[in-house]
N, C-alpha and C positions, 0 to 999 in steps of 0.2 A: 593626111596629117603628118607633120614632121615628127620623126622619132628621135628621142634623145636618151642617152644612157648615162646613168650615174654608177660609179664604182666606188664604194665607200662602206663604212661600218653601219650596223643597225643600232638605233637608239630605241630601247624598249619603252622609253617614256614618250616617244613620238614627236619630240620637239626639234631634234637635230638629226644629223646623219642621213641615212637612206630615206627615212620617213619624211624629213623636211625636204629633201631633194625631190622626191616624187610629187609632193604637194606643190612645191614651187614651180616645177616644170609643167605640171598639169594646169595650174592657175595661169601660166603664161602661154597657154594655147598649144601645147605639144603633147605627144604621147610619150610617157615616161617609162623607162625600163631600168632594171637594176642588176648589178652584180655585187653581192655582199662579200666583204672581205673579212669582217669580224662581227661577232655578236657581243654587244655590251649590255650589262645589267645597269640601267641608268634611269634616273628620273630628274626632276627639276633641281634636286639638291646635289646631285653628283653622280659619279660613276663608281660602282661598287665591285664590278668584275668585268673582265674581258676574255673572250675566247676567240682566238684567231683561227679562221678556217684554213684547211690545208690548201696549198697552192694548186693542187690537182683539181679541186672543186672550183676554185676561183677561175682557173684557166678554162674549165669545162663550161662555166657560166658565160664567160666572154665568147667562147667559140659558138655556143648556142645562139647568142644574140646576133652575132655577125653572119651566121649561117642562114638566118631567116629574115632579118630586118634591114632596112636601109637607114643606117645610123647617120643622122645629120650632124650630130655633135656629141661629145663625151665630156663629162665632168668627173674628176677624181676628187675624193675626200680622204677619209681615214684609210691609210694603207697599212699601218701598224709595223710591219716587219721589212727588213732589207730585201728578203727574197721575194716578197709580194710586190714591193716597189719595182724591183728589177723585172719581174714577170709582167707587170702591167705595161712598163715601158716597151718591152719586147713585143707584146701583143698589139700595142698601138702602132708600132712600126709595121708589123705584119699586115695589119688591116688598113694601113695608109690613112690613119685618122688625121685630118687637117685642122678641124675645129675642136681642139682639146683645151679645156679649161682645167688648170691644175690648182686646186685649193690645198695648200700645203698644211693640212690639219696636223697639229703637233700636240696641243694641250687643250683639254676641255675647259669650259668656263669655270668649273670647280677646281681646276688645277691638276687633273689626272693626265698623265702622259698617254697620248694616243699614237705617237710615232716613236718607236724605239730609237734611242740615241744613235745606234750604229746604222740606222737606216737613212740618216740625213745625207750622208755622202752619196748614197745610192740615188736618193731623190734628186740631188744636184747633178749627178752624172747621167742617169738613165731616163729621167722623166721630164725634168724642167726643160732640157734642150728641145723636147718635142712639143712644148706647150705653145699654143696660139696665144693664150693668156694665162699669166700667173697671178693669183689673187691673195697674197699674204696680208694678214693684219700686221700691226706694228710689232708685237712680240715675235711673230714668225719671221718677219723681215729682219729683225735684229739677230735672231738665231742663225738665219741663213747667211748673213753678211758679217756678223761680228761687230756691227756698228750700233751706236746708240742713236735712237730716233725720238726726238721730242718736238721738233719743229718741222715746218715744210721744207726748208733748205736741207735739213738732215734726211728727210724723206726722199728728196731728189737724189742725193748722193747714194742712198740705198737702192733706189730704183735703177740707177746706172750700174751699180755693182751686180744687181740681180739680172739685168738684161744681158750682161756679159756671160751669164751661164748658158745662154743660147736660146731663150724663149723669145717670141716675137714681140710680145707686149707684157708690161708689168703694171698691175693695178695695186697700189698700196692703199689699203683701207684705213681711213683715218679715225676710227672710233676711239682709239687710245691716244690720239695726239693731244698734247697739252696746248698747243697753239692751233686754233681753229679746228676743234674736234668735229668729227663727222665729215671732214673734207677729204675726199679720195683723190689720189694722184695717179694718172695714167701716163706711161712712158713707152714710146715705140722705137727708141734708139736714136731718135732725132729731136722729137718735140714732146713737151709736157702738156697735159690738159688737166685742169682741176675740175672736180665735181663737188661743188659746195652743197652741204646738206644741213638739215636741221638736227641738232643734237637733242634727243628726246630723253628727259630724265625719267627713266622707268626701269623696272627690274624684269620686264617681260622681253628679254633679249636672247633667250635660249635658242640656238640654231640660226642666229642671224647670218653668220658667215656662210653656212651651208645654203641658206635660202638665197642669198645674194648671188653666189657663184652659179647656182643652179638656174636662177632666173636669167643670168647673162648667157649661159649655155643655150637655154631655150630661145632667147632672142637671136642669138647667132644662128641657130638652126633655122629660124624663120627667115633668115637672109638679111638681117640688119647689119650695117657696118658696125665695127666694134664700138666706136664712140657713141652711136645711137643705142646700141644694145645695152651698154653700161648705163646710159642715161635712163632708159626705160626700166631697167632692172633696179636701179637705185630708187627711183620713184616708187616702184612696187614694194620694195623692201622697207622703205621708210613708212609707207602706209601700213604694212603688215606689223611693224613695230608699234606704230601709233595706236593701232587697234588690238594690241597684244592681249593675250588671254590670261587673266588672273586665276590660273589653276595650279595646283600643287603648292608646295611650301617653300620653294626656292626661287630660281630664275624661271619665270613662266615662259611659255613659247610664244613666238610671233603668231599672228593670225593670218595664215596663208590665203584664206578665202573670205577676207573681210568684206569684199564687194558683194557677197551673197546676202549679207545681213541687211 
């Protein structure tokens, strides 16, 4: 069985972060492993506290994984600090990770900062250039580029700017697009590919970005070309949203194992 690693923060509510990553990777047919960077006190209503783990324990977790497992792909999520971001970049270089999916998690759905502002430059310098795929949503792409994105042409310009940071592929997720919402845009430095999706009017969207990026990482680990990996992951994530769970009193989680019902 292919083994996939997520490096991200823990969501005590179980809908996003490490918990969503592990569920999505497992649901997509891989063995999921984790390195926890931060512990959040979180539920469907929001984030109430964050405790960043020491870089020494983060590094020890990464070393433990690569010492024993054959890691086919890695997905990064919440990294929180500049030093952790730099550390993860250094370890990815050390272990020669080629299938690296970087989800540049910056702000929670409730508006809580998950990446310290001084870490953004480190993300751009130390991690994004190593990415096989970068998966920002619209607000994240805007913060990384300084551009305003409301339409597909503006998304194309942002994708070009992000690709210049050194990643191999950019997938701008279109859930926040005013024009053709739920249309994602993939750019490889030469060509664009659109992934049209169904915009589902629901509040059960907690952890959607984590789920999507993790599903892509799993599909890449299984050997699918990137275009097919994204297609499969998008179909899976859309179904997880459609069958979302109406639990909690805020933004409910997606249903990662909808196919078991």
